[in-house]
C-alpha positions as CSV (number, residue, x, y, z in Angstrom):
1,M,-0.1,-0.1,0.0
2,K,1.2,3.5,-0.9
3,P,2.3,5.8,1.9
4,L,-0.4,8.0,3.4
5,E,0.8,11.2,1.6
6,E,0.8,9.6,-1.8
7,R,-2.7,8.4,-1.2
8,I,-3.9,11.9,-0.4
9,Q,-2.1,13.2,-3.5
10,A,-3.9,10.7,-5.5
11,L,-7.3,11.7,-3.9
12,I,-6.6,15.3,-5.0
13,D,-5.6,14.2,-8.4
14,G,-8.6,12.1,-8.9
15,S,-6.2,9.1,-9.6
16,I,-6.7,7.1,-6.6
17,S,-8.0,3.5,-7.0
18,E,-11.1,2.0,-5.2
19,E,-8.8,0.0,-2.9
20,E,-6.6,2.9,-2.0
21,F,-9.5,5.1,-1.4
22,Q,-11.0,2.5,1.1
23,H,-7.8,2.3,3.0
24,L,-7.5,6.0,3.1
25,D,-11.1,6.4,4.2
26,D,-10.6,3.8,6.9
27,E,-7.4,5.2,8.2
28,L,-8.7,8.7,8.4
29,L,-11.6,7.7,10.4
30,A,-9.4,5.6,12.8
31,N,-6.4,7.5,13.2
32,P,-6.2,11.1,14.6
33,E,-2.5,11.6,13.4
34,A,-3.6,10.6,9.7
35,R,-6.3,13.2,10.0
36,R,-3.8,15.7,11.2
37,I,-1.7,15.1,8.1
38,Y,-4.7,15.2,5.9
39,Y,-5.8,18.6,7.3
40,S,-2.2,19.9,6.7
41,Y,-2.6,19.2,2.8
42,M,-6.1,20.1,2.4
43,V,-7.9,23.4,2.7
44,M,-11.3,24.3,1.3
45,H,-11.9,27.5,-0.8
46,Q,-15.3,28.8,0.4
47,G,-16.2,25.2,1.4
48,L,-16.0,24.0,-2.1
49,E,-12.6,24.2,-3.8
50,Y,-9.5,22.5,-2.4
51,R,-6.4,24.9,-2.3
52,L,-2.9,24.8,-1.0
53,S,-1.6,26.9,1.9
54,R,1.3,29.5,1.8
55,S,3.9,28.9,4.3
56,S,3.5,31.0,7.5
57,S,7.1,30.3,8.5
58,G,8.7,32.8,6.2
59,V,9.4,30.5,3.3
60,S,10.2,32.5,0.1
61,P,7.6,32.2,-2.5
62,A,10.4,31.2,-4.9
63,A,11.4,28.1,-2.8
64,P,10.7,24.8,-4.4
65,I,7.6,23.1,-3.0
66,Q,7.2,19.4,-3.1
67,G,4.2,17.1,-3.3
68,L,0.8,18.8,-3.6
69,A,2.3,22.2,-4.4
70,E,3.8,20.8,-7.7
71,S,0.3,20.4,-9.1
72,R,-1.1,23.7,-7.5
73,L,-2.0,25.5,-10.9
74,K,-3.2,22.4,-12.9
75,R,-5.3,21.1,-9.9
76,Q,-6.7,24.4,-8.6
77,R,-10.1,24.0,-10.3
78,V,-10.7,20.5,-9.0
79,K,-14.0,20.7,-7.1
80,A,-14.1,19.3,-3.6
81,L,-17.6,18.1,-4.4
82,K,-16.0,15.5,-6.8
83,V,-14.0,14.1,-3.8
84,A,-17.0,14.3,-1.4
85,A,-19.3,12.3,-3.7
86,M,-16.8,9.4,-3.3
87,S,-17.5,9.0,0.4
88,A,-19.8,10.4,3.2
89,A,-16.7,10.2,5.5
90,A,-14.8,12.4,3.3
91,V,-17.6,15.0,3.3
92,I,-17.4,15.0,7.2
93,L,-13.7,15.6,7.1
94,C,-13.9,18.3,4.4
95,T,-16.6,20.1,6.4
96,L,-14.2,20.2,9.4
97,I,-11.6,21.8,7.4
98,V,-13.8,24.8,6.8
99,L,-13.3,25.7,10.6
100,K,-9.6,26.4,10.1
101,M,-8.0,28.4,7.4
102,Y,-4.4,27.8,6.4
103,A,-2.2,30.3,4.5
104,I,-1.7,29.7,0.9
105,R,1.4,28.5,-1.0
106,W,1.7,30.3,-4.2
107,D,3.5,30.0,-7.4
108,S,6.2,32.6,-7.9
109,E,5.7,32.7,-11.7
110,G,2.7,33.6,-13.7
111,P,-0.4,35.6,-12.9
112,T,-1.5,37.2,-9.7
113,Q,-3.3,34.5,-7.7
114,F,-6.0,34.9,-4.9
115,A,-7.8,33.0,-2.2
116,A,-10.9,33.8,-0.3
117,A,-12.0,33.4,3.3
118,P,-15.2,31.3,4.1
119,G,-18.3,33.3,3.2
120,T,-16.6,35.6,0.8
121,L,-18.7,36.6,-2.2
122,Y,-16.9,38.2,-5.1
123,T,-17.1,38.7,-9.0
124,L,-14.0,38.4,-11.2
125,T,-14.2,40.0,-14.6
126,H,-11.4,39.8,-17.1
127,E,-10.6,42.3,-20.0
128,G,-13.5,42.3,-22.4
129,G,-16.2,41.6,-20.0
130,E,-15.6,37.9,-19.4
131,V,-17.0,36.8,-16.0
132,D,-14.8,34.0,-14.5
133,T,-16.5,31.7,-12.0
134,E,-13.7,29.1,-12.1
135,S,-10.2,30.2,-11.9
136,L,-8.4,32.0,-8.9
137,E,-6.0,34.2,-11.1
138,L,-6.1,38.0,-12.1
139,R,-4.8,38.7,-15.4
140,Q,-3.9,42.2,-16.7
141,F,-7.0,44.4,-16.4
142,S,-9.0,41.7,-14.5
143,R,-11.5,43.4,-12.2
144,L,-12.3,41.9,-8.7
145,Q,-15.3,43.1,-6.8
146,I,-15.8,41.8,-3.4
147,S,-19.3,42.3,-1.9
148,Q,-18.6,40.6,1.5
149,G,-15.8,38.9,3.2
150,T,-11.9,39.0,2.7
151,I,-9.6,38.0,0.0
152,E,-5.8,37.5,-0.2
153,L,-3.8,38.4,-3.2
154,Q,-0.4,37.0,-4.0
155,F,1.5,38.8,-6.7
156,A,4.2,36.9,-8.7
157,S,6.7,39.3,-7.4
158,G,6.1,38.2,-3.8
159,V,3.8,41.1,-2.8
160,R,0.9,39.9,-0.6
161,S,-2.2,41.9,0.0
162,I,-5.4,41.5,2.2
163,L,-8.5,43.0,0.8
164,T,-11.6,43.6,2.8
165,A,-15.2,44.0,1.5
166,P,-16.7,46.0,0.1
167,A,-13.9,46.4,-2.4
168,D,-13.4,47.0,-6.1
169,V,-9.9,46.6,-7.6
170,T,-8.3,46.1,-11.1
171,L,-5.0,44.8,-11.8
172,Q,-3.5,47.2,-14.2
173,D,-0.1,45.4,-14.5
174,S,1.8,42.6,-12.6
175,D,3.0,45.2,-10.1
176,R,0.3,47.9,-10.3
177,L,-3.2,47.7,-8.7
178,F,-6.0,50.2,-9.0
179,M,-8.4,50.6,-6.0
180,E,-11.8,52.0,-6.7
181,S,-12.8,51.2,-3.2
182,G,-11.9,48.9,-0.2
183,I,-9.5,48.5,2.6
184,A,-6.2,46.8,1.7
185,W,-3.0,45.8,3.5
186,F,0.2,45.2,1.5
187,D,3.4,43.4,2.3
188,V,6.1,44.2,-0.3
189,P,9.5,42.4,-0.1
190,K,12.8,44.0,-1.2
191,Q,12.7,42.4,-4.6
192,A,9.3,44.1,-5.4
193,V,10.2,47.7,-4.5
194,G,8.3,50.1,-6.9
195,F,5.1,48.1,-6.5
196,T,2.2,50.7,-7.0
197,V,-1.3,51.2,-5.6
198,K,-3.5,53.8,-7.3
199,T,-6.9,55.2,-6.2
200,R,-8.9,58.0,-7.6
201,E,-7.3,60.5,-5.3
202,F,-3.6,59.5,-5.0
203,E,-0.7,57.1,-6.1
204,V,1.4,55.1,-3.6
205,V,4.7,53.8,-4.7
206,D,6.3,51.3,-2.3
207,L,10.0,51.8,-1.2
208,G,10.1,48.4,0.6
209,T,7.5,48.3,3.3
210,R,4.2,47.2,4.8
211,F,1.3,49.6,4.3
212,G,-2.4,50.0,4.2
213,V,-4.8,51.8,1.9
214,Q,-8.4,52.8,2.4
215,A,-10.1,54.0,-0.7
216,H,-13.5,55.5,0.3
217,P,-16.3,56.0,-2.4
218,R,-17.7,58.8,-0.4
219,D,-14.7,60.1,1.8
220,N,-10.9,60.9,1.5
221,D,-8.6,58.2,0.7
222,E,-6.0,57.3,3.3
223,V,-2.4,55.6,3.4
224,H,-0.9,54.1,6.6
225,V,2.8,53.0,6.7
226,F,3.5,50.3,9.2
227,E,7.2,49.6,8.2
228,G,9.5,51.1,5.7
229,A,8.5,53.9,3.5
230,V,6.2,54.9,0.5
231,A,6.1,57.9,-1.8
232,V,2.6,59.3,-2.0
233,T,1.3,61.7,-4.9
234,S,-2.0,63.2,-4.9
235,L,-3.7,63.3,-8.2
236,S,-5.9,66.4,-8.2
237,G,-5.7,69.9,-7.0
238,E,-2.4,70.8,-5.5
239,E,-0.8,67.3,-6.6
240,Q,1.4,67.1,-3.5
241,Q,4.1,64.6,-3.2
242,V,5.6,63.3,0.1
243,T,7.6,60.4,1.4
244,L,5.9,58.7,4.3
245,K,7.8,56.6,6.8
246,E,7.0,54.1,9.4
247,S,4.1,55.1,11.8
248,Q,2.9,57.9,9.4
249,A,-0.4,58.2,7.7
250,K,-2.0,60.7,5.4
251,R,-5.3,61.5,3.8
252,V,-6.2,63.3,0.7
253,R,-8.1,66.7,1.1
254,F,-10.4,67.6,-1.7
255,S,-7.9,70.4,-2.6
256,G,-5.2,67.7,-3.2
257,A,-3.4,68.5,-0.1
258,L,-2.2,65.7,2.0
259,E,-2.7,66.0,5.6
260,D,-1.7,63.9,8.7
261,V,-4.1,61.4,10.3
262,A,-3.6,58.9,13.2
263,L,-2.1,55.7,12.4
264,A,-4.8,53.1,12.6
265,P,-3.4,49.4,12.2
266,E,-6.7,48.1,13.7
267,R,-8.5,48.9,10.4
268,F,-6.4,46.4,8.5
269,I,-6.4,42.7,8.3
270,T,-3.0,41.1,7.9
271,Q,-4.0,37.4,7.7
272,L,-6.9,35.6,5.8
273,P,-9.6,35.1,8.6
274,D,-11.5,31.8,9.2
275,S,-14.8,33.5,9.0
276,L,-16.8,36.6,7.9
277,P,-15.8,39.7,9.9
278,H,-18.0,39.8,13.0
279,M,-18.7,40.9,16.5
280,H,-19.6,38.3,19.2
281,W,-21.2,39.6,22.4
282,S,-21.2,36.6,24.7
283,F,-22.3,38.6,28.0
284,D,-20.3,36.2,30.0
285,D,-18.0,38.6,31.7
286,A,-19.4,41.9,33.2
287,E,-15.8,43.4,32.6
288,E,-15.8,42.5,29.0
289,L,-19.1,41.7,27.2
290,V,-17.5,41.3,23.8
291,E,-15.8,37.8,23.3
292,T,-14.8,38.6,19.6
293,N,-14.5,41.7,17.5
294,Q,-13.3,41.2,14.0
295,I,-15.2,44.2,12.5
296,V,-12.9,45.9,10.0
297,G,-12.3,49.6,9.9
298,M,-13.7,50.6,13.3
299,D,-12.0,52.3,16.0
300,A,-11.8,50.9,19.5
301,L,-15.2,49.6,20.6
302,E,-16.7,51.3,23.7
303,Y,-19.9,50.7,25.3
304,R,-21.7,51.5,28.6
305,L,-25.1,50.9,30.3
306,N,-27.2,54.0,30.4
307,G,-30.5,55.0,31.9
308,P,-32.1,55.5,35.4
309,S,-31.6,51.9,36.5
310,A,-28.0,51.7,35.4
311,G,-26.7,53.2,38.6
312,S,-23.6,55.4,39.0
313,R,-21.2,52.4,38.3
314,R,-23.2,51.4,35.3
315,E,-22.5,47.9,35.5
316,P,-24.4,45.4,33.4
317,N,-26.9,43.0,35.0
318,L,-25.9,39.5,34.0
319,R,-28.2,36.5,34.7
320,S,-28.2,32.9,33.7
321,G,-28.5,32.6,29.9
322,V,-28.5,29.9,27.1
323,H,-24.8,29.8,27.0
324,G,-23.3,30.9,30.1
325,R,-24.6,34.4,31.3
326,A,-27.0,36.8,29.5
327,L,-27.7,40.6,29.6
328,Q,-30.7,41.6,31.5
329,L,-32.2,44.9,30.4
330,D,-35.0,45.9,33.0
331,G,-36.8,48.5,31.2
332,G,-35.0,51.2,33.0
333,C,-31.8,51.1,31.0
334,F,-30.1,50.4,27.7
335,L,-26.7,49.6,26.3
336,E,-25.2,52.2,24.1
337,T,-22.1,51.9,21.9
338,N,-19.8,54.1,19.9
339,W,-19.9,51.8,16.7
340,E,-21.8,53.5,13.8
341,G,-23.0,50.0,12.6
342,I,-22.9,48.4,9.0
343,L,-23.8,51.2,6.6
344,G,-25.1,51.7,3.1
345,D,-26.7,48.7,1.5
346,A,-23.9,46.3,2.8
347,P,-25.0,42.8,3.4
348,R,-25.3,41.9,7.2
349,T,-26.5,39.3,9.7
350,V,-27.7,39.7,13.3
351,A,-28.3,36.8,15.5
352,F,-29.1,36.5,19.2
353,W,-30.9,34.7,21.8
354,M,-34.0,36.8,23.4
355,K,-36.3,36.2,26.3
356,L,-39.3,38.6,26.4
357,P,-41.9,38.9,29.1
358,A,-45.5,39.6,28.2
359,M,-45.9,43.1,26.6
360,R,-49.5,42.8,25.3
361,R,-51.2,44.2,28.6
362,Q,-49.1,47.3,28.8
363,V,-50.7,50.6,27.7
364,D,-47.9,53.0,27.2
365,V,-45.3,51.2,25.2
366,T,-44.3,53.9,22.6
367,N,-40.7,53.5,23.4
368,Q,-40.4,50.0,24.8
369,K,-39.9,48.2,21.6
370,M,-36.2,48.4,20.3
371,I,-34.1,45.2,20.7
372,L,-31.3,46.5,18.5
373,G,-30.5,49.1,15.9
374,W,-28.3,51.8,14.4
375,G,-28.5,54.6,11.8
376,R,-30.5,57.7,11.0
377,Q,-34.0,57.6,12.3
378,S,-36.2,59.8,10.1
379,S,-37.4,63.1,11.8
380,G,-40.6,64.8,11.4
381,S,-43.3,62.7,9.6
382,A,-43.7,59.2,11.0
383,D,-44.6,58.2,7.3
384,S,-41.1,59.0,6.0
385,T,-40.1,56.8,3.1
386,E,-36.3,57.0,3.7
387,N,-34.5,53.9,4.5
388,N,-31.6,55.2,6.5
389,K,-31.7,53.0,9.6
390,W,-31.5,49.3,10.5
391,T,-33.6,48.2,13.5
392,I,-34.9,45.0,14.8
393,H,-37.8,45.8,17.1
394,M,-41.1,44.8,18.5
395,D,-44.2,46.4,17.4
396,P,-46.4,46.2,20.7
397,S,-50.1,46.8,21.0
398,A,-52.3,46.6,23.9
399,G,-54.4,43.4,23.6
400,R,-52.3,41.5,21.0
401,Y,-48.8,39.9,20.9
402,P,-46.0,42.2,19.9
403,M,-45.0,41.8,16.4
404,L,-41.3,41.4,15.4
405,N,-40.3,44.0,12.9
406,L,-37.0,44.2,10.7
407,S,-37.0,47.8,9.5
408,F,-34.7,49.9,7.2
409,G,-37.1,52.9,7.8
410,G,-39.8,53.7,5.2
411,F,-39.7,49.9,4.3
412,W,-39.8,46.9,6.8
413,Y,-40.7,43.2,7.2
414,F,-43.0,41.9,9.9
415,A,-43.4,38.3,11.2
416,P,-47.1,37.6,11.5
417,G,-48.2,35.0,14.0
418,L,-44.8,34.9,15.7
419,V,-45.3,35.1,19.5
420,L,-42.2,35.9,21.3
421,D,-43.3,37.4,24.5
422,D,-43.8,34.2,26.3
423,N,-40.9,34.5,28.7
424,Q,-39.0,31.7,26.9
425,W,-35.7,31.9,25.2
426,H,-35.9,32.0,21.5
427,H,-33.1,32.3,18.9
428,I,-33.4,35.0,16.1
429,V,-31.3,35.3,13.0
430,V,-31.9,38.1,10.6
431,V,-30.1,38.0,7.2
432,Y,-30.1,40.8,4.7
433,A,-28.3,39.9,1.5
434,G,-27.4,43.4,0.4
435,E,-29.5,43.0,-2.8
436,S,-33.0,42.9,-4.1
437,N,-35.3,39.9,-4.8
438,S,-37.3,39.4,-7.9
439,E,-39.9,41.9,-6.6
440,K,-37.3,44.6,-6.2
441,M,-37.5,44.5,-2.5
442,P,-34.6,43.9,0.0
443,R,-33.7,40.2,0.0
444,M,-34.2,39.3,3.6
445,K,-34.6,36.1,5.7
446,L,-35.5,35.3,9.2
447,F,-34.8,32.3,11.3
448,V,-36.4,31.5,14.5
449,D,-35.2,28.7,16.7
450,G,-33.4,27.2,13.7
451,Q,-36.3,27.4,11.2
452,V,-37.1,29.8,8.4
453,A,-40.0,32.0,9.7
454,N,-42.5,33.8,7.4
455,I,-42.1,37.6,6.9
456,K,-44.2,40.0,5.0
457,P,-43.2,43.4,3.6
458,A,-44.7,46.8,4.5
459,F,-43.9,50.3,3.7
460,H,-44.9,54.0,3.6
461,S,-45.9,55.2,0.2
462,P,-44.6,56.0,-2.0
463,I,-41.6,53.6,-1.7
464,D,-38.1,55.2,-2.0
465,R,-36.7,53.4,-5.0
466,D,-33.4,53.7,-7.0
467,P,-33.1,54.3,-10.6
468,L,-33.5,50.5,-11.3
469,G,-36.8,50.6,-9.5
470,Q,-35.4,48.6,-6.4
471,V,-36.2,49.7,-2.9
472,H,-33.3,52.1,-2.1
473,I,-31.5,51.0,1.0
474,D,-28.9,53.4,2.5
475,T,-28.2,52.9,6.3
476,K,-26.6,56.3,7.4
477,E,-24.4,57.3,10.3
478,K,-26.2,59.0,13.2
479,S,-27.0,56.9,16.3
480,P,-24.5,54.4,17.0
481,M,-25.7,50.7,17.8
482,V,-27.8,50.5,20.8
483,L,-29.5,47.6,22.7
484,G,-32.8,48.3,24.3
485,A,-33.5,51.9,23.3
486,T,-35.4,53.5,20.5
487,L,-33.4,55.5,17.9
488,S,-34.2,59.3,17.9
489,G,-34.8,61.4,14.8
490,A,-34.1,64.7,16.7
491,A,-30.9,66.6,15.9
492,G,-28.3,66.2,18.7
493,R,-30.1,63.3,20.3
494,D,-29.2,59.5,19.5
495,Y,-32.0,57.8,21.5
496,E,-35.4,58.5,22.8
497,E,-35.9,58.7,26.5
498,G,-37.3,55.6,28.4
499,P,-39.0,53.6,29.5
500,Y,-36.8,51.1,27.6
501,L,-37.4,47.6,26.5
502,D,-37.5,44.8,29.2
503,I,-35.5,41.9,27.7
504,S,-32.8,39.3,28.3
505,L,-30.2,38.9,25.5
506,D,-27.5,36.3,25.0
507,E,-24.9,35.4,22.4
508,L,-25.3,38.4,20.1
509,F,-23.5,38.0,16.6
510,I,-23.3,41.0,14.3
511,I,-21.7,39.8,11.0
512,E,-20.5,41.8,8.0
513,G,-22.1,39.7,5.5
514,A,-25.1,37.5,4.6
515,I,-24.7,34.0,6.1
516,T,-26.0,30.7,4.7
517,D,-29.0,28.6,6.0
518,R,-26.5,26.1,7.2
519,E,-24.6,28.8,9.2
520,A,-27.7,30.3,10.8
521,R,-28.6,26.8,12.0
522,A,-25.0,26.3,13.3
523,L,-25.5,29.4,15.3
524,F,-28.8,28.1,16.8
525,K,-27.3,24.6,17.5
526,H,-23.8,25.2,18.4
527,N,-23.3,29.0,19.2
528,A,-20.8,29.0,16.2
529,L,-20.8,30.1,12.5
530,S,-19.7,26.6,11.4
531,A,-20.8,23.3,13.0
532,P,-18.3,21.4,14.9
């Protein structure tokens, strides 16, 4: 029988015999060490494509790579599904691989290659308009548009970059990248000095360094230097040129002037993550309610309890929850943050456990409805058609159950027949895909306790539509994310005064991207984005 490594290679090649496959299958199921070796060889791209990993130990991209790496280019289109069809056991093992991303080994010659983190959605278009759904390569003038997630680029010169959605980039040459939008981190080795990144507002020429570029579609572009130096030239107005060194950062003013900004390394991802960027509030520790924060481009997260019952120390009230402890909001307080939330029409997912006492017998419940929200609440008329906020709230009414609403502002969905004020724990997952459905309405899905729930649209007339006739979604900055308090449309005020919502919350996930049905059910069953 062939050695284990050769059988794994044959599995990837599709040349494995039935007998060899059966032996491999049995060994992987029975031997943890064999599985460890298997994992070291195999990584799935978005759960469907096998790919190889780049050394994390500083191995030069030009170093010879034996075994699987020899067939990297000619095997990169082999689908994991072909292998999975050979054995249910292999499917299980491959599923486990999704939980851990490995860096990628790259070819040092040929086109720019890329890899995507789990959950990433992108469109690759080559010169002439050819849409490529198979390859993982950028040719000259290839355009890569990322709607959610993270992508790693590896240039033949050795330059490595991590792009964070939403992003739109075009490869102008082997050592020149144009960024229409997005956040990108670059690691440029000595042999690639002169590598150039261009945005609409400036051009950055590397002088041997690590740096980051943030191209804003609605704001000034920025460059941040973490090591070495870069030459920056503004492309309009004054057309200034400066050399930036380590720990320096600049942004372009509308005049073309380059002005200093604070270095912000926390905005830039330097390694391909193993999931979509997200924030996880576990509520297990009163000193630190947030267990994980991978949200890209935000400043340091701050939060505090506010309201009459918060007390002078403003310590959260934690009680027994579904997983560990949970946050208890008693109607006299709310949790406010400094995070502006996911804006524009970007895809997003919000998931949490909630326990709500009976609300239907209450009389004055005007402000006692908000579970979570952020953005710009319309001021003035209650019938505004603008869709500038994002809220998940209850619509209470005396004598009937409070109805769950998922609102953008003038357009919202509601869940008829869904009773949540029964003082029992329920798991909620709200997914907005960042696009419209066939009826030109926002594509939204609601899961309750692991099952898809019925939702119906509602809106103020006339519907605010874009030039294509789709409901126009544009969540704007104003009121930062809040739990338990209603957004205020008044100038200078973020939230309405109490009373606030009486609710228990546990395991809150806010995800930059739309997750799959499988991932939604994994959150319900396992409190994780992927099943163990």
